N, C-alpha and C positions, 0 to 999 in steps of 0.2 A: 467214866472210863473213855479212853480215847477212841474215836470213831473217824477213820480217814476215808472219805469218799473218792479220793484220787490217788491212784498208786504212785509212788515215787519213781522216778527214773534214775538210773545209775550208768554213768559214762566213764570210760578209762581210755588212756592212751598211754603209749610207750615208745621208747627209742632203742634201737640196737646199734650202739657205736661205742667203741672204747673211749672212756673218758668224758663222754658227752653229758652224763647224767650230772656230774659234779659241775660242769659248766653251766648247765641250765639252772641248777640249784642256786648258784652264786648270783646269776643274773635275775632270777625271780626274787631273791631276797633283796636285791637292790632296787628293783623296779615295781614291785607288787605289794599290796596290802591284802592280806587274808582275812576274811570276815564271814560271819554268819549270823543269821537272825532267825528266830522260830516263833512267830506270832500266830497264836491259836484263836481265830475270831471270836468263838463263844466266850472266851476267858478275857477278852479286851473291852475296855470301857472309855468313854469320853464323857468328861464332866464339864459342862459348859458354865455352870454357876449362875451369875446374873444374866438378865436379859441382854443380848448383844444389840448395840445401837448403830445406826448408819454413821459412818465417818468417825467412828470412835474405837480406838484400838483396845483389845481385850485379850487377856491371857486365860487360857484354860488348860485342863489337865487331860493327857491321854495316857492311860495305864495299858501297858502291853504285858501279856503273859503267854507263855508256851502252854502246851496241852497239860502239863503237870502243875501249873499256875506258878511257874517260876520265871525269873527274869529272862527276856528273850535273846539278849545280846551275848555273843561269844566273842572271844579273842579281841579283836580291834575295838569293838564297841560301837556306839552311835556315830562317832566322828567319821569313821571310814565306811560306814553301812550305806549302800546305795538305797536310801530311803527318801521318798518325798511326801510332803503333807500338803494336799491340794484343797483349795476352797473353790467350789463352783457357784457363781452367782445365778439369779433367776434366768438370765440370758445365755448361760452356758459358758461364760468366760472363766478362765481358770487362773487362779493366782496361787504361787507357792508360798507357804508360811514359813516364818522363822521358827526354829525349834531348838531346845537344849534340854539336856538331862537335868531334871529337878535335883537340886543340891541334897546330897545324902541318899539318893534313890538310885536303884539300878533297873527300874522298869516304868518309871514315870516321867513323861516328857511334859515340859511347859511350852505350849504353842501360842504364838501371838498372831491374831488376826484383826483386820480393820475392814469391816464390809464397807463397800462404796455405794450400796443401795439398799433399800428394804426388800423383804420378801424372803421366800424360801431359798436357803442355801444348802449345800452339801458338802461335808468334809470327807476326804478320801486319803487314807494312808496307803501309799504304794511302795512296794519292794520290787525293784527291777521292773517297774511299770505294771506290776499286778497288785490289784487292790485287795488288801487284807482286812481293812476296817473301813466301814462307812457309816456316816451318821448324818441325819438332816437337822437343821436348825433354822430359826426364824430371826431375821434381822428387823428391828423395829425402828420406827422414825426417831430421829434424835431428840432428845427431851430438852427444852429450853430451861436452862438453869436460873435460878433466882438472882437478882442484883442486890445492891446495898441499899436500894430505896425501900422506904416503908411499903409494906403490902397495901394495896388498895382494899377498901372495906368490901367484904363479900356481899353479894346481892342475893336476896331472898329469891330462890327459885319460884316461878309462878306455879299455883296449884293446877295440877292436871286431873282431868276426869278419867278414872280408870276405864279402860275399853276392854271388853271380854276378849280373851285370847281365842284364836281359832283352834280346833281340835287338833288339826295337822300343821306342823310347822311350814310357814310360807317361805322361809329363807332357804336358798340353795345350800346353806352350810349346814342345814339340819341333817341329822341321820335319819335315813329312811329305813323302815323295817319291813321289807316286802314278805308277803305271805309265800313261803316256799313249799313246793311239792315235788315229788320224784316223778319222772315220766314213765308210767307203767309199760307203755307200748314199746319204749326204747330199751327197757332193762333187759340184761343178760337172762337167757332162759333158765339158768340154774340159781337165780335168786328170787326173792319175793318182795313185793311191794303191797302194803296195805290198801284197801279200797279208797281210802282218802288220800293216799299218796304220801302220807307223812312217815311212814315206817319202813325201813330197809332190813332185810334179814339175808344172810350169806347162805340160805338154804332155799330149795324151791318148795313151795307150798302147794304147787299143782292145782291153784284155785282160779285160774284166769277164767273169767266168765265169757269172754269173747276170744276166739282164736286169733292170734296175731301172727303174720307171716314171719318166719325165722329170719329172713334176710333183712327185716326192718329193725331187728334187735341188735344190740352189741354183741359182737362175736368174741374177740380176744379179751376185751376188758370186762372181768366179772363183777360188774357193778351197774350203777345207774346214774343218770344225770338229771338235773332240774328241768322241769318243764318250761321255765323261762329263764333267760339269761339277764345279765347285768352289764352295763356299759357306761362310758362317760356321757353326761357329767353326773355327779352326786356322790354321797357316801352311803354305803348300804351295810347294815348289820344283820346277821343272823346267827342262830345257835343250833348245834347238833348235840344231842345225848349220845355217847357211845357206851355201849355195854358189851363186855367181853366175858366169857366163861370158857375156861380151858377144859376140855374133855379128855385129852391126853397130852403129854409133853410134846412140844415141837422141837425140831432140830434143824441144823444146816441153814440157818438164817430164814426159815419158813415165814412168809408174809401173813399178816393177820388182817390188816385194813389199810385203805388209803382214803384221806379226805382232801379235797383240793378244789381248785378252779381251773378251767381250761377253755380254750375255744373248741366249739363243736368239731372243727376240721381235725383235731388231734386226738379226740377222745375215741377210743376203740383200736387205736393203731397197734398198741401193745398191752401187756399185762398190766402196766401202771401208766399214768400220765407223767409221772415224775421224769425228768430228763427231756421232754418235749420242749420246743422252743416257745410255745405260747400256753404253758401250763405251769401251776405253782401248787405244791402239795405237801402234806405231811403223811408219814407212813409209820405204821405200827407193825413190828416184825420181831421175830425171835433173834436176840442179839447174842452172838456167841460169847463175846468177852464178859458180858453180864450174866449170861445163862438166864435171861428173863425176857419178857416181852417189853420192848422199849419203844419210845416215840423218838422219831428222827425227823427233823425239818432241815433240809438242805437245798441249796440252789447253786447253779454254775459250779458244781463240785465243791462247794464250801458248806460244811455243817454249820448250820446256824443255831440248832438246839437239840439237846438230848436229855431225855428223862425215862427213868424206869417206870413202867405203868403197873405191872403185876408179875408175880413169880410164874415161872415156867414149870408149873406142876398141876397135876390133875385136882380139879375143884377150885382153882384160883379164879377170882372174879375181879372185875373193874368196872365202875360206873363213873363216867366223867362228862360233864357238859363243856364243850368247846365253843367259845364265841368268835365269830369271824367279823371283821370290819374291812370292807373293801372301799379304800378312799380313791376314787378315780381321779381326783383333782391332783393328787401327788404320786399316784402309782404305786400304792402300798397295800398290802394284805396282811392285816394284823390279827395275830391269834391270841385269844384270851381264855383264861379260866373263868367261865361265865359266872359261876356261883359266888366266887369271891372278887370278881371284877378285877383280876390281875392280868396284866399283859404279859404273855409268855415269849412272844417273838414277833419281829417285824420283817417282812419279806419286802425288799425294794425293787424298784424298776419293773413294775407289773404293767405291762401294756393293755391299757383299757379302751383302745381305740375301736375294738370290736366287741360283740357280746361275749361275756365269760359266764360259763355255766358251772355252778357247784356240783361236784361229783363225788361219789362214794362207792367203795369197792370192798368186797369182803372175801377172804380166801380160806382154804384148808378147812372146809366144814366138818371133816371127819375128826379134826383135832380141837377145833375152837368154834364156838358160836358168837357171831357178831351181830349186833342189832344197832341201828343208827336211826335216831328219831329227830325230825325237825321240831324244835320247841317254840312255843308261843312267846315272843319277846316284846 
């Protein structure tokens, strides 16, 4: 189902003068091209194919779809659409790419790119200078092709003695798996955290062994944050098992839970961290169009991912383990289905220059039970 995080605006104008309308119509017909495009990011894909090499031109396919998975171009089509396809190199320099409609297609573009250096690049498709699709790719060093000369005999590699590998990866490119726990002393008074800090519930257990001043706890944010934060450099992976049980149907877009990462300075400002400048999250809530509890991942008013989690009826349950990879090198927060090792979504442009804290929140305990557990990975 279509889920629009940003309301559309509608503007009108008119003239009151005899005969002026026909004059304007004739001038507009002579001077202007009317066009429209409706690209829905979750339905758009970029297919790079073979690895891209430095100083070598390559053509890849961009598939654009609207929210109904139909062709996005109306009226004038691609030729008159104010669309730019930009490649950003690792230094931030921008190059506009040549593009054309693939022969016989109404929604596939052939885009030609020639990277001038190696490293991480990003592709952006912009309509009226607004980014509707973005994708990162790697440009590798040019491969020296073979000549007509006879290949030289291969040398037998020297025998190397096996050296035992250390238990922990010594390379900075290795993925770290920190031991995550929730901060019991900062958690909202109406939620509960287990003694070991691993389990969150959206109901108060009333079992705090030591009284904690209420002003040190989260006030507006009905959740908890991690005891330790994560920041550049490094790549960090953690997993959280989410369990939901519906006690009675929800309505009016009621919130169920939020999982995310955020700077400590923005946690607790509002009911959710979504929408804050230095916060990135996924929300489970009653979705009116689906009449179900759905997962939504959005950023900068763009929906990145939508999925039905469970029915909105008494007794419905859901158990799901979500994996999260925070790549501080490239500023990415990746969401996975941990059990089947499938990537669900990638959130780009994550600012990792300061500590980010994993957060969880649970809402409407009279209607739904929410349990979040840090898993051993």
